[in-house]
C-alpha positions in Angstrom: 0.1 -0.1 0.1 1.0 3.6 -0.7 1.3 4.5 3.0 4.3 2.5 3.6 6.3 4.8 1.3 6.0 8.2 2.6 6.6 10.9 -0.4 10.4 11.9 -0.4 8.7 15.9 -1.0 9.9 17.7 2.2 7.0 19.9 2.6 3.2 18.6 1.9 1.6 21.5 0.0 -2.2 21.2 0.2 -4.7 21.3 -2.4 -8.1 21.4 -1.7 -9.3 19.3 0.8 -11.7 16.5 -0.3 -13.8 14.4 2.4 -12.6 10.8 2.3 -14.8 8.2 1.2 -16.3 5.9 4.2 -14.6 9.1 6.5 -14.8 8.1 10.4 -18.0 9.3 12.3 -16.7 12.2 13.7 -13.7 14.2 12.8 -12.7 18.0 13.1 -11.5 20.1 10.3 -8.8 22.5 11.2 -6.4 24.9 9.7 -2.6 24.7 9.9 -1.3 27.9 11.3 2.3 27.6 10.9 4.7 25.1 9.0 4.4 22.0 11.2 6.1 18.5 11.4 4.0 15.7 11.2 5.1 12.6 13.2 4.3 9.0 13.1 3.3 8.8 16.7 2.2 11.3 19.5 5.7 11.3 21.0 7.5 14.4 20.0 10.6 11.6 19.4 8.9 9.5 17.2 10.0 10.0 13.3 8.6 13.1 11.3 6.5 11.6 8.1 6.2 15.1 6.5 5.8 19.0 7.1 2.6 20.7 6.2 2.8 23.8 5.0 0.8 26.8 6.9 -2.8 27.3 5.6 -3.4 23.5 5.0 -6.7 22.0 5.8 -6.2 18.8 8.0 -8.8 16.7 9.8 -8.3 15.7 13.6 -9.5 12.4 14.2 -8.2 12.0 18.0 -6.4 14.4 20.7 -4.2 13.3 23.2 -2.2 15.3 26.1 1.2 13.9 26.7 2.8 13.7 30.3 4.2 17.2 29.6 1.1 18.7 29.5 1.3 19.2 25.6 -1.7 18.3 23.3 -1.2 16.2 20.1 -3.6 15.9 17.6 -3.9 12.9 15.3 -4.9 13.9 11.8 -5.8 11.4 8.8 -6.0 14.0 6.1 -3.9 15.1 4.1 -1.9 12.6 5.5 -1.6 10.3 8.7 0.4 11.3 11.6 0.4 13.1 14.6 0.6 17.2 14.8 0.9 19.6 17.7 -2.7 21.2 19.0 -1.0 24.4 19.4 -0.2 24.8 15.5 -3.4 24.1 14.6 -6.8 26.4 14.5 -10.2 24.3 14.4 -12.9 25.3 12.0 -16.2 26.3 13.3 -18.4 23.3 14.0 -20.1 22.0 10.8 -22.1 19.0 10.7 -21.0 17.3 7.6 -18.1 18.2 5.2 -19.9 16.6 1.9 -20.5 19.7 0.1 -17.5 21.9 1.2 -17.0 23.3 -2.3 -21.0 24.6 -2.5 -20.6 26.7 1.0 -21.9 30.0 0.4 -19.2 32.9 1.3 -21.4 35.4 3.4 -18.7 37.9 3.0 -19.6 38.5 -1.0 -23.2 39.0 0.0 -22.7 41.5 2.5 -20.5 43.5 0.0 -23.2 43.7 -2.6 -24.9 46.4 -0.4 -21.9 48.4 -0.7 -22.1 48.9 -4.6 -23.9 52.1 -4.4 -21.3 54.0 -2.0 -18.8 52.7 -4.8 -19.9 54.3 -7.8 
């Protein structure tokens, strides 16, 4: 399987996040705030799988607190591994991510009211 061969590419640049088929019942979408290492295990001395670029969308499937008090999040997209909770910004709760690409953008709707002032 592909999972045994992590890509040699250093930084994982994220494209559009697509929900996985047969995804676990509850996943939390989050955004990577700064370039962050994804590790194989939650422990900080485990090997690095890849590095995620800031702005990347990830899906958290589990969160554990280490003895040191640090929170670690397990992600399964775009790669599987563990990242620091501090480096993630959780998205606002949404019931399902099936129609991500169709989600409306309220900012555009609000801006239409300004058009008369711009002329």
